[in-house]
MIGUBA-991665 format. One line per 4 residues: their letters; for each residue z, x, y of N, C-alpha, C, O. Coordinates in nm, 2 decimals, decimal comma. Layout:
BEGIN
a	Z:X:Y:Z:X:Y:Z:X:Y:Z:X:Y | ...
This chain:
BEGIN
mmhl	-0,80:0,10:-2,82:-0,90:0,18:-2,74:-0,84:0,19:-2,59:-0,80:0,09:-2,54 | -0,84:0,31:-2,54:-0,79:0,33:-2,40:-0,88:0,26:-2,30:-1,01:0,29:-2,30 | -0,83:0,18:-2,21:-0,91:0,12:-2,10:-0,91:0,22:-1,98:-0,81:0,27:-1,94 | -1,03:0,23:-1,93:-1,04:0,32:-1,81:-1,11:0,24:-1,70:-1,20:0,16:-1,73
plkv	-1,08:0,27:-1,57:-0,97:0,36:-1,53:-0,84:0,30:-1,55:-0,82:0,18:-1,55 | -0,74:0,38:-1,56:-0,60:0,33:-1,58:-0,55:0,27:-1,45:-0,59:0,31:-1,34 | -0,46:0,17:-1,46:-0,42:0,08:-1,35:-0,29:0,13:-1,30:-0,19:0,14:-1,37 | -0,28:0,15:-1,17:-0,16:0,19:-1,10:-0,13:0,10:-0,98:-0,21:0,08:-0,90
liig	-0,01:0,04:-0,98:0,03:-0,05:-0,87:0,14:0,01:-0,80:0,25:0,05:-0,85 | 0,13:0,03:-0,66:0,23:0,08:-0,58:0,29:-0,04:-0,50:0,22:-0,10:-0,42 | 0,42:-0,07:-0,52:0,48:-0,18:-0,47:0,56:-0,14:-0,34:0,65:-0,05:-0,35 | 0,54:-0,21:-0,23:0,62:-0,18:-0,11:0,56:-0,06:-0,04:0,63:0,01:0,03
ecsg	0,43:-0,04:-0,04:0,36:0,06:0,03:0,25:0,01:0,12:0,17:-0,07:0,07 | 0,26:0,04:0,25:0,15:0,00:0,34:0,08:0,12:0,40:-0,03:0,10:0,45 | 0,13:0,24:0,38:0,07:0,36:0,43:-0,06:0,39:0,35:-0,15:0,45:0,41 | -0,06:0,36:0,23:-0,18:0,39:0,14:-0,18:0,53:0,09:-0,27:0,57:0,02
rmrq	-0,07:0,61:0,12:-0,08:0,75:0,08:-0,07:0,77:-0,07:-0,14:0,85:-0,12 | 0,02:0,70:-0,14:0,03:0,72:-0,28:-0,10:0,65:-0,35:-0,15:0,71:-0,44 | -0,14:0,54:-0,30:-0,26:0,48:-0,35:-0,38:0,57:-0,34:-0,46:0,59:-0,44 | -0,40:0,63:-0,22:-0,51:0,72:-0,20:-0,51:0,84:-0,30:-0,61:0,88:-0,35
afrr	-0,39:0,89:-0,32:-0,37:1,01:-0,40:-0,42:0,98:-0,55:-0,48:1,06:-0,61 | -0,38:0,86:-0,60:-0,42:0,82:-0,73:-0,57:0,79:-0,74:-0,64:0,82:-0,83 | -0,62:0,72:-0,63:-0,76:0,68:-0,64:-0,85:0,81:-0,63:-0,96:0,81:-0,69 | -0,81:0,91:-0,56:-0,89:1,03:-0,55:-0,90:1,10:-0,69:-1,00:1,17:-0,71
rgfd	-0,81:1,07:-0,78:-0,81:1,12:-0,92:-0,87:1,02:-1,02:-0,86:1,04:-1,14 | -0,94:0,92:-0,97:-1,01:0,83:-1,06:-0,93:0,71:-1,11:-0,98:0,64:-1,20 | -0,81:0,69:-1,06:-0,73:0,58:-1,11:-0,77:0,45:-1,03:-0,81:0,46:-0,92 | -0,75:0,34:-1,10:-0,77:0,21:-1,03:-0,63:0,18:-0,97:-0,55:0,10:-1,02
arsc	-0,60:0,24:-0,85:-0,47:0,22:-0,79:-0,48:0,12:-0,67:-0,58:0,12:-0,59 | -0,38:0,04:-0,66:-0,38:-0,06:-0,56:-0,23:-0,07:-0,51:-0,14:-0,03:-0,58 | -0,22:-0,12:-0,39:-0,08:-0,13:-0,33:-0,05:-0,28:-0,29:-0,14:-0,36:-0,28 | 0,07:-0,31:-0,27:0,12:-0,44:-0,23:0,23:-0,43:-0,13:0,33:-0,35:-0,16
dlkp	0,23:-0,49:-0,02:0,34:-0,49:0,08:0,33:-0,61:0,17:0,22:-0,67:0,18 | 0,44:-0,64:0,23:0,44:-0,75:0,33:0,35:-0,72:0,45:0,30:-0,81:0,52 | 0,33:-0,59:0,48:0,25:-0,55:0,59:0,11:-0,52:0,55:0,08:-0,49:0,43 | 0,02:-0,52:0,65:-0,12:-0,48:0,61:-0,13:-0,33:0,58:-0,05:-0,25:0,62
aedg	-0,24:-0,29:0,52:-0,27:-0,15:0,49:-0,29:-0,07:0,61:-0,38:-0,11:0,69 | -0,21:0,03:0,64:-0,23:0,11:0,76:-0,36:0,19:0,75:-0,41:0,22:0,86 | -0,42:0,22:0,63:-0,54:0,30:0,63:-0,66:0,21:0,63:-0,77:0,26:0,62 | -0,64:0,08:0,64:-0,76:-0,02:0,65:-0,83:-0,05:0,52:-0,93:-0,12:0,52
edvy	-0,78:0,01:0,41:-0,84:-0,02:0,28:-0,79:-0,15:0,22:-0,72:-0,16:0,12 | -0,82:-0,26:0,29:-0,77:-0,39:0,25:-0,82:-0,44:0,11:-0,75:-0,52:0,05 | -0,93:-0,39:0,07:-0,98:-0,43:-0,06:-0,90:-0,38:-0,18:-0,90:-0,44:-0,29 | -0,81:-0,28:-0,15:-0,73:-0,23:-0,26:-0,58:-0,25:-0,23:-0,49:-0,19:-0,28
hyqg	-0,56:-0,35:-0,13:-0,42:-0,37:-0,09:-0,40:-0,53:-0,09:-0,47:-0,60:-0,03 | -0,28:-0,57:-0,15:-0,24:-0,70:-0,15:-0,13:-0,72:-0,04:-0,03:-0,66:-0,06 | -0,16:-0,80:0,06:-0,06:-0,82:0,16:0,02:-0,95:0,13:-0,04:-1,06:0,13 | 0,15:-0,93:0,11:0,23:-1,04:0,08:0,34:-1,00:-0,02:0,36:-0,88:-0,05
difh	0,41:-1,10:-0,07:0,52:-1,07:-0,16:0,47:-1,05:-0,30:0,39:-1,12:-0,36 | 0,51:-0,93:-0,36:0,46:-0,90:-0,50:0,48:-1,01:-0,60:0,40:-1,03:-0,69 | 0,60:-1,08:-0,58:0,63:-1,18:-0,68:0,56:-1,31:-0,66:0,56:-1,41:-0,74 | 0,48:-1,32:-0,55:0,39:-1,43:-0,52:0,26:-1,39:-0,60:0,19:-1,48:-0,66
flpk	0,21:-1,27:-0,59:0,09:-1,22:-0,65:0,10:-1,21:-0,80:0,00:-1,24:-0,87 | 0,21:-1,16:-0,85:0,23:-1,12:-0,99:0,18:-1,23:-1,09:0,11:-1,19:-1,18 | 0,23:-1,35:-1,08:0,20:-1,45:-1,18:0,05:-1,50:-1,18:0,00:-1,55:-1,28 | -0,02:-1,48:-1,07:-0,15:-1,54:-1,06:-0,26:-1,43:-1,03:-0,37:-1,47:-1,00
tpwm	-0,23:-1,31:-1,05:-0,32:-1,20:-1,03:-0,34:-1,12:-1,17:-0,26:-1,04:-1,20 | -0,45:-1,16:-1,24:-0,47:-1,09:-1,37:-0,47:-0,94:-1,37:-0,42:-0,88:-1,47 | -0,52:-0,88:-1,27:-0,52:-0,74:-1,26:-0,38:-0,68:-1,28:-0,37:-0,57:-1,34 | -0,28:-0,75:-1,24:-0,14:-0,70:-1,25:-0,07:-0,72:-1,38:0,04:-0,68:-1,40
wdld	-0,14:-0,78:-1,47:-0,07:-0,82:-1,60:-0,07:-0,71:-1,70:0,01:-0,72:-1,80 | -0,14:-0,60:-1,69:-0,15:-0,50:-1,79:-0,15:-0,36:-1,72:-0,25:-0,29:-1,72 | -0,04:-0,33:-1,66:-0,03:-0,21:-1,58:0,00:-0,08:-1,66:0,09:-0,09:-1,75 | -0,06:0,03:-1,63:-0,03:0,15:-1,69:0,09:0,22:-1,62:0,17:0,29:-1,68
lsig	0,10:0,20:-1,48:0,20:0,26:-1,41:0,24:0,17:-1,29:0,15:0,13:-1,21 | 0,36:0,15:-1,27:0,41:0,08:-1,14:0,50:0,18:-1,07:0,59:0,25:-1,13 | 0,48:0,19:-0,94:0,56:0,27:-0,85:0,62:0,18:-0,75:0,55:0,13:-0,66 | 0,75:0,17:-0,75:0,82:0,08:-0,66:0,89:0,14:-0,54:0,95:0,25:-0,56
hpvc	0,88:0,08:-0,43:0,95:0,13:-0,31:1,03:0,01:-0,25:1,00:-0,04:-0,14 | 1,14:-0,02:-0,32:1,22:-0,14:-0,27:1,29:-0,10:-0,14:1,32:0,02:-0,11 | 1,32:-0,20:-0,05:1,39:-0,18:0,07:1,53:-0,13:0,03:1,60:-0,19:-0,04 | 1,57:-0,01:0,09:1,69:0,05:0,04:1,80:0,06:0,15:1,90:0,13:0,13
rtma	1,78:-0,01:0,26:1,87:0,01:0,38:2,01:-0,02:0,34:2,10:0,05:0,38 | 2,04:-0,13:0,27:2,18:-0,17:0,24:2,24:-0,08:0,12:2,36:-0,09:0,10 | 2,15:-0,01:0,04:2,20:0,06:-0,07:2,23:0,21:-0,04:2,29:0,28:-0,12 | 2,17:0,26:0,07:2,18:0,40:0,10:2,33:0,44:0,14:2,40:0,37:0,21
nsga	2,37:0,55:0,09:2,50:0,60:0,12:2,53:0,62:0,27:2,64:0,60:0,31 | 2,42:0,65:0,34:2,43:0,68:0,48:2,47:0,55:0,56:2,52:0,55:0,67 | 2,45:0,43:0,49:2,48:0,30:0,56:2,60:0,23:0,50:2,62:0,12:0,53 | 2,67:0,30:0,41:2,79:0,24:0,34:2,89:0,18:0,44:2,95:0,08:0,41
khly	2,90:0,24:0,56:3,01:0,20:0,65:2,98:0,06:0,70:3,07:-0,01:0,74 | 2,85:0,02:0,70:2,82:-0,12:0,75:2,87:-0,23:0,65:2,86:-0,35:0,69 | 2,91:-0,19:0,53:2,97:-0,29:0,44:3,10:-0,35:0,49:3,16:-0,44:0,43 | 3,16:-0,29:0,59:3,29:-0,32:0,64:3,28:-0,36:0,79:3,20:-0,31:0,87
lgmr	3,37:-0,46:0,83:3,37:-0,51:0,96:3,40:-0,40:1,06:3,50:-0,32:1,03 | 3,33:-0,39:1,16:3,35:-0,28:1,26:3,33:-0,14:1,20:3,37:-0,04:1,26 | 3,26:-0,14:1,09:3,23:-0,01:1,02:3,35:0,07:0,98:3,35:0,19:0,97 | 3,46:-0,01:0,96:3,59:0,06:0,92:3,64:-0,01:0,79:3,66:-0,14:0,80
keng	3,67:0,06:0,69:3,71:0,00:0,56:3,83:-0,08:0,57:3,85:-0,18:0,51 | 3,93:-0,03:0,66:4,05:-0,10:0,68:4,04:-0,24:0,74:4,13:-0,32:0,73 | 3,92:-0,27:0,80:3,90:-0,40:0,86:3,85:-0,51:0,75:3,85:-0,63:0,79 | 3,83:-0,46:0,63:3,78:-0,55:0,53:3,63:-0,57:0,52:3,56:-0,52:0,61
pnpa	3,58:-0,63:0,42:3,44:-0,64:0,39:3,36:-0,72:0,50:3,42:-0,81:0,56 | 3,24:-0,68:0,52:3,15:-0,76:0,61:3,07:-0,85:0,52:2,97:-0,80:0,46 | 3,10:-0,98:0,51:3,03:-1,07:0,42:2,88:-1,07:0,43:2,81:-1,08:0,33 | 2,83:-1,06:0,55:2,68:-1,07:0,57:2,62:-0,95:0,51:2,51:-0,96:0,45
rwae	2,68:-0,83:0,53:2,62:-0,71:0,48:2,63:-0,71:0,33:2,53:-0,66:0,26 | 2,74:-0,76:0,27:2,75:-0,76:0,12:2,64:-0,85:0,07:2,59:-0,83:-0,04 | 2,62:-0,96:0,14:2,51:-1,06:0,09:2,38:-0,99:0,09:2,30:-1,01:0,00 | 2,35:-0,91:0,20:2,22:-0,84:0,20:2,21:-0,73:0,09:2,11:-0,72:0,03
leag	2,33:-0,67:0,06:2,33:-0,57:-0,05:2,30:-0,64:-0,18:2,22:-0,59:-0,26 | 2,36:-0,75:-0,21:2,33:-0,82:-0,33:2,19:-0,87:-0,34:2,13:-0,86:-0,45 | 2,13:-0,91:-0,23:1,99:-0,95:-0,23:1,90:-0,83:-0,26:1,80:-0,83:-0,33 | 1,94:-0,71:-0,20:1,86:-0,59:-0,22:1,87:-0,54:-0,36:1,77:-0,50:-0,42
vehy	1,98:-0,55:-0,42:2,00:-0,51:-0,56:1,92:-0,60:-0,65:1,85:-0,55:-0,75 | 1,92:-0,73:-0,63:1,84:-0,82:-0,71:1,69:-0,79:-0,70:1,61:-0,80:-0,80 | 1,64:-0,76:-0,58:1,50:-0,72:-0,56:1,47:-0,59:-0,63:1,36:-0,58:-0,69 | 1,56:-0,50:-0,63:1,54:-0,37:-0,70:1,52:-0,40:-0,85:1,43:-0,35:-0,91
kair	1,61:-0,48:-0,90:1,61:-0,51:-1,05:1,48:-0,58:-1,08:1,43:-0,56:-1,19 | 1,44:-0,67:-0,99:1,31:-0,74:-1,02:1,19:-0,65:-1,03:1,10:-0,67:-1,11 | 1,19:-0,55:-0,94:1,08:-0,45:-0,94:1,09:-0,37:-1,07:0,99:-0,34:-1,13 | 1,21:-0,34:-1,11:1,23:-0,26:-1,23:1,18:-0,34:-1,35:1,13:-0,28:-1,45
aipa	1,19:-0,47:-1,35:1,15:-0,56:-1,46:1,00:-0,59:-1,47:0,96:-0,64:-1,57 | 0,92:-0,55:-1,37:0,78:-0,57:-1,38:0,72:-0,50:-1,49:0,74:-0,38:-1,51 | 0,65:-0,56:-1,58:0,59:-0,50:-1,70:0,49:-0,39:-1,67:0,39:-0,41:-1,60 | 0,52:-0,27:-1,72:0,42:-0,16:-1,70:0,46:-0,05:-1,81:0,58:-0,04:-1,85
rhka	0,36:0,02:-1,86:0,39:0,12:-1,96:0,48:0,24:-1,90:0,55:0,30:-1,98 | 0,46:0,27:-1,78:0,54:0,38:-1,71:0,58:0,33:-1,58:0,51:0,25:-1,51 | 0,70:0,37:-1,54:0,76:0,32:-1,41:0,83:0,43:-1,33:0,89:0,52:-1,39 | 0,82:0,42:-1,20:0,89:0,50:-1,11:0,94:0,41:-0,99:0,86:0,34:-0,94
ienp	1,07:0,43:-0,96:1,12:0,35:-0,85:1,19:0,45:-0,75:1,28:0,52:-0,79 | 1,14:0,45:-0,63:1,20:0,53:-0,52:1,34:0,48:-0,48:1,35:0,36:-0,47 | 1,43:0,56:-0,46:1,56:0,52:-0,41:1,63:0,63:-0,33:1,60:0,75:-0,36 | 1,72:0,60:-0,24:1,79:0,70:-0,16:1,91:0,75:-0,24:1,94:0,71:-0,35
vmhp	1,99:0,84:-0,17:2,12:0,87:-0,22:2,20:0,75:-0,20:2,23:0,71:-0,08 | 2,24:0,68:-0,31:2,31:0,55:-0,30:2,46:0,56:-0,29:2,52:0,66:-0,34 | 2,52:0,46:-0,23:2,67:0,45:-0,23:2,71:0,40:-0,37:2,63:0,34:-0,44 | 2,84:0,43:-0,41:2,88:0,39:-0,55:2,87:0,24:-0,58:2,84:0,20:-0,69
hamr	2,88:0,15:-0,48:2,87:0,01:-0,50:2,73:-0,03:-0,55:2,72:-0,10:-0,65 | 2,63:0,03:-0,48:2,49:0,00:-0,52:2,46:0,05:-0,66:2,40:-0,01:-0,74 | 2,51:0,18:-0,69:2,48:0,24:-0,81:2,54:0,16:-0,93:2,48:0,14:-1,03 | 2,66:0,11:-0,91:2,73:0,03:-1,01:2,66:-0,10:-1,03:2,64:-0,15:-1,14
migm	2,62:-0,17:-0,92:2,55:-0,30:-0,93:2,41:-0,29:-0,99:2,37:-0,38:-1,07 | 2,34:-0,18:-0,97:2,21:-0,16:-1,02:2,21:-0,11:-1,16:2,13:-0,15:-1,24 | 2,30:-0,02:-1,19:2,30:0,04:-1,32:2,19:0,14:-1,33:2,08:0,11:-1,39 | 2,21:0,26:-1,27:2,10:0,35:-1,26:2,05:0,41:-1,39:2,14:0,44:-1,48
gkrq	1,92:0,43:-1,40:1,87:0,50:-1,52:1,85:0,64:-1,49:1,91:0,70:-1,40 | 1,76:0,71:-1,57:1,72:0,85:-1,54:1,67:0,87:-1,40:1,58:0,80:-1,36 | 1,73:0,96:-1,33:1,70:0,97:-1,19:1,68:1,12:-1,15:1,75:1,21:-1,20 | 1,58:1,15:-1,07:1,55:1,28:-1,02:1,55:1,28:-0,86:1,50:1,18:-0,80
fvqp	1,61:1,38:-0,80:1,60:1,39:-0,65:1,51:1,51:-0,62:1,52:1,62:-0,67 | 1,42:1,48:-0,52:1,33:1,58:-0,47:1,34:1,59:-0,32:1,39:1,50:-0,26 | 1,28:1,69:-0,26:1,26:1,71:-0,12:1,12:1,73:-0,08:1,04:1,79:-0,16 | 1,08:1,68:0,04:0,94:1,70:0,08:0,90:1,85:0,08:0,79:1,89:0,05
wwfg	1,00:1,94:0,12:0,96:2,08:0,13:0,94:2,14:-0,01:0,89:2,26:-0,01 | 0,97:2,07:-0,12:0,93:2,12:-0,25:0,78:2,12:-0,27:0,72:2,18:-0,36 | 0,71:2,03:-0,19:0,57:2,01:-0,20:0,49:2,04:-0,08:0,39:1,98:-0,05 | 0,54:2,15:-0,01:0,47:2,20:0,11:0,48:2,12:0,24:0,41:2,15:0,33
epff	0,57:2,03:0,25:0,59:1,95:0,37:0,72:2,00:0,44:0,83:1,99:0,37 | 0,72:2,05:0,56:0,84:2,10:0,63:0,93:1,99:0,68:0,95:1,97:0,80 | 0,99:1,92:0,59:1,09:1,81:0,62:1,20:1,80:0,52:1,19:1,84:0,41 | 1,32:1,75:0,57:1,43:1,72:0,48:1,43:1,57:0,46:1,43:1,50:0,56
katg	1,44:1,53:0,34:1,46:1,39:0,31:1,48:1,38:0,15:1,39:1,38:0,08 | 1,61:1,37:0,11:1,64:1,36:-0,03:1,58:1,23:-0,08:1,62:1,12:-0,03 | 1,49:1,24:-0,17:1,42:1,12:-0,23:1,45:1,11:-0,38:1,42:1,20:-0,45 | 1,51:1,00:-0,42:1,54:0,98:-0,56:1,43:0,90:-0,63:1,36:0,81:-0,57
weld	1,40:0,93:-0,75:1,31:0,86:-0,83:1,38:0,82:-0,96:1,42:0,90:-1,04 | 1,39:0,69:-0,99:1,43:0,64:-1,12:1,30:0,64:-1,21:1,21:0,57:-1,17 | 1,31:0,71:-1,32:1,19:0,73:-1,40:1,20:0,67:-1,53:1,31:0,68:-1,60 | 1,10:0,60:-1,57:1,09:0,53:-1,71:0,96:0,58:-1,77:0,86:0,54:-1,73
nlpp	0,98:0,66:-1,88:0,86:0,71:-1,95:0,77:0,79:-1,87:0,65:0,79:-1,88 | 0,83:0,87:-1,78:0,76:0,96:-1,69:0,84:1,09:-1,68:0,96:1,09:-1,69 | 0,77:1,21:-1,67:0,84:1,34:-1,65:0,89:1,36:-1,51:0,83:1,30:-1,41 | 0,99:1,43:-1,49:1,04:1,47:-1,35:0,93:1,54:-1,28:0,85:1,62:-1,34
lvpt	0,92:1,53:-1,15:0,82:1,60:-1,07:0,86:1,75:-1,06:0,97:1,79:-1,05 | 0,75:1,83:-1,07:0,77:1,98:-1,07:0,72:2,02:-0,93:0,61:1,98:-0,89 | 0,80:2,10:-0,86:0,76:2,15:-0,72:0,62:2,22:-0,73:0,59:2,29:-0,83 | 0,54:2,20:-0,63:0,41:2,25:-0,62:0,39:2,36:-0,52:0,31:2,45:-0,53
nklt	0,47:2,36:-0,41:0,45:2,45:-0,30:0,58:2,46:-0,23:0,59:2,41:-0,11 | 0,69:2,52:-0,29:0,82:2,52:-0,23:0,83:2,61:-0,11:0,80:2,73:-0,12 | 0,87:2,55:0,00:0,89:2,62:0,12:1,03:2,67:0,13:1,12:2,63:0,05 | 1,06:2,76:0,23:1,19:2,81:0,25:1,25:2,74:0,37:1,20:2,75:0,48
ppap	1,36:2,66:0,35:1,42:2,59:0,46:1,47:2,68:0,57:1,52:2,79:0,54 | 1,46:2,64:0,70:1,51:2,72:0,81:1,66:2,72:0,82:1,72:2,63:0,76 | 1,71:2,81:0,89:1,86:2,82:0,90:1,91:2,70:0,99:1,85:2,66:1,09 | 2,03:2,64:0,95:2,09:2,54:1,03:2,11:2,58:1,17:2,14:2,70:1,20
gtde	2,09:2,49:1,27:2,12:2,52:1,41:1,99:2,56:1,48:2,00:2,57:1,60 | 1,89:2,60:1,41:1,77:2,65:1,48:1,68:2,53:1,52:1,69:2,42:1,46 | 1,59:2,56:1,61:1,49:2,45:1,65:1,41:2,41:1,53:1,37:2,29:1,52 | 1,37:2,50:1,45:1,29:2,47:1,33:1,36:2,38:1,24:1,31:2,28:1,18
hkaw	1,49:2,40:1,22:1,57:2,32:1,13:1,58:2,17:1,19:1,57:2,08:1,12 | 1,59:2,16:1,32:1,59:2,03:1,39:1,46:1,96:1,37:1,45:1,84:1,34 | 1,35:2,04:1,37:1,22:1,98:1,35:1,20:1,93:1,20:1,14:1,82:1,18 | 1,26:2,00:1,11:1,25:1,96:0,97:1,34:1,84:0,95:1,32:1,76:0,85
savh	1,43:1,81:1,04:1,52:1,70:1,02:1,47:1,57:1,10:1,55:1,49:1,13 | 1,34:1,57:1,13:1,29:1,46:1,21:1,32:1,33:1,15:1,34:1,23:1,23 | 1,32:1,31:1,02:1,34:1,18:0,96:1,48:1,13:0,99:1,50:1,01:1,03 | 1,58:1,22:0,99:1,72:1,18:1,02:1,74:1,17:1,17:1,84:1,10:1,21
repp	1,66:1,23:1,25:1,68:1,23:1,39:1,59:1,12:1,46:1,58:1,12:1,58 | 1,52:1,04:1,38:1,43:0,94:1,43:1,51:0,84:1,52:1,62:0,79:1,48 | 1,47:0,83:1,65:1,55:0,75:1,74:1,55:0,60:1,71:1,45:0,55:1,64 | 1,65:0,52:1,75:1,65:0,38:1,73:1,53:0,31:1,79:1,47:0,35:1,89
gper	1,48:0,21:1,73:1,36:0,13:1,78:1,30:0,05:1,67:1,34:0,06:1,55 | 1,20:-0,03:1,70:1,14:-0,12:1,60:1,07:-0,05:1,49:1,05:-0,11:1,38 | 1,02:0,08:1,52:0,95:0,15:1,42:1,03:0,25:1,34:0,98:0,32:1,25 | 1,16:0,25:1,36:1,25:0,35:1,30:1,25:0,34:1,15:1,23:0,44:1,08
eanr	1,27:0,22:1,10:1,27:0,21:0,95:1,14:0,24:0,89:1,14:0,31:0,78 | 1,03:0,20:0,94:0,90:0,23:0,89:0,87:0,38:0,89:0,82:0,44:0,79 | 0,91:0,45:1,00:0,88:0,59:1,01:0,97:0,67:0,92:0,93:0,77:0,86 | 1,09:0,62:0,89:1,18:0,69:0,80:1,15:0,67:0,66:1,18:0,76:0,57
srsf	1,08:0,56:0,62:1,05:0,53:0,49:0,91:0,57:0,44:0,88:0,57:0,32 | 0,82:0,61:0,53:0,69:0,65:0,50:0,68:0,77:0,40:0,75:0,87:0,42 | 0,60:0,75:0,29:0,59:0,86:0,19:0,53:0,99:0,25:0,44:0,98:0,34 | 0,57:1,10:0,20:0,51:1,23:0,24:0,39:1,26:0,15:0,39:1,24:0,03
vgmc	0,28:1,31:0,21:0,15:1,33:0,14:0,17:1,43:0,03:0,12:1,40:-0,08 | 0,24:1,54:0,05:0,25:1,64:-0,05:0,32:1,58:-0,18:0,28:1,62:-0,29 | 0,42:1,50:-0,16:0,49:1,44:-0,27:0,40:1,34:-0,35:0,40:1,33:-0,47 | 0,32:1,26:-0,27:0,23:1,17:-0,33:0,12:1,24:-0,41:0,08:1,20:-0,52
eaaa	0,07:1,35:-0,36:-0,03:1,43:-0,43:0,03:1,49:-0,56:-0,04:1,48:-0,67 | 0,15:1,53:-0,56:0,22:1,59:-0,68:0,24:1,47:-0,78:0,22:1,49:-0,90 | 0,28:1,36:-0,73:0,30:1,24:-0,82:0,17:1,20:-0,89:0,17:1,17:-1,01 | 0,07:1,19:-0,81:-0,06:1,15:-0,87:-0,11:1,25:-0,97:-0,17:1,21:-1,07
eqwg	-0,10:1,38:-0,94:-0,14:1,48:-1,03:-0,06:1,48:-1,16:-0,12:1,48:-1,27 | 0,07:1,48:-1,15:0,16:1,50:-1,26:0,18:1,37:-1,34:0,17:1,37:-1,46 | 0,22:1,27:-1,27:0,24:1,14:-1,34:0,10:1,09:-1,39:0,09:1,03:-1,50 | 0,00:1,11:-1,31:-0,14:1,07:-1,36:-0,17:1,14:-1,49:-0,22:1,07:-1,58
aaiv	-0,15:1,27:-1,50:-0,18:1,34:-1,63:-0,09:1,29:-1,74:-0,14:1,28:-1,85 | 0,03:1,25:-1,71:0,12:1,20:-1,81:0,08:1,06:-1,87:0,08:1,04:-1,99 | 0,03:0,98:-1,78:-0,01:0,84:-1,83:-0,15:0,85:-1,90:-0,17:0,77:-1,99 | -0,23:0,94:-1,86:-0,36:0,96:-1,93:-0,33:1,01:-2,07:-0,39:0,96:-2,17
assr	-0,24:1,11:-2,08:-0,21:1,17:-2,21:-0,15:1,06:-2,31:-0,18:1,06:-2,42 | -0,06:0,98:-2,25:0,01:0,88:-2,33:-0,09:0,77:-2,37:-0,09:0,73:-2,49 | -0,19:0,74:-2,29:-0,29:0,64:-2,32:-0,38:0,69:-2,43:-0,42:0,62:-2,52 | -0,41:0,82:-2,43:-0,50:0,88:-2,53:-0,43:0,88:-2,67:-0,49:0,86:-2,77
leaa	-0,30:0,91:-2,66:-0,22:0,90:-2,79:-0,21:0,76:-2,85:-0,23:0,75:-2,97 | -0,20:0,66:-2,76:-0,19:0,52:-2,81:-0,33:0,49:-2,86:-0,33:0,42:-2,97 | -0,44:0,53:-2,80:-0,57:0,49:-2,85:-0,60:0,56:-2,98:-0,67:0,50:-3,06 | -0,55:0,68:-3,00:-0,57:0,75:-3,13:-0,49:0,70:-3,24:-0,52:0,73:-3,36
a	-0,38:0,63:-3,21:-0,29:0,59:-3,32:-0,35:0,48:-3,41:-0,28:0,43:-3,50
């Protein structure tokens, strides 16, 4: 018998945007992050390490969908140069950065291993070292402007038992060199500072709405098939 509402856990989200999108559609969606919930919905947010909550939180033991947002700083292709001393390959490996990469990879794999009927893990365009260490599964890359948001940010999704996202409101990107193109590149042009990483990693509303609508429909259909079997 299908249990309702279906349970969705968003790991590594403090904005609440993905959680809100699923809850608006009737799912029992909750988030977990080291930071407090930015939207103030603390009742649906676990603040702390997911692997602290997982063994002692019964709600998390029978998930219909898990959506992971692991820290990707050391895995992104844009930061590959930091794997080497002085950011130059000829100088040899930077041991501290490689240690951070290995820790990041293990965290990614741990999120992948969390039991759930359907899974999605966000990831950037990765450098070859990270891809080899992680062993990438089925992956789709999307852009915010596919979903009505005027921004550039290649976002990868490793999908397990989920369909690829279908664009909902594809915009036309502006010409390179124009002021509008610079505005669309705000994520990449984010200035250095304490909020840079958080601002660059925050999910886009349009993509969250598409994920909740499309993946939500997929997990409902799957649960109905299981219940009827």
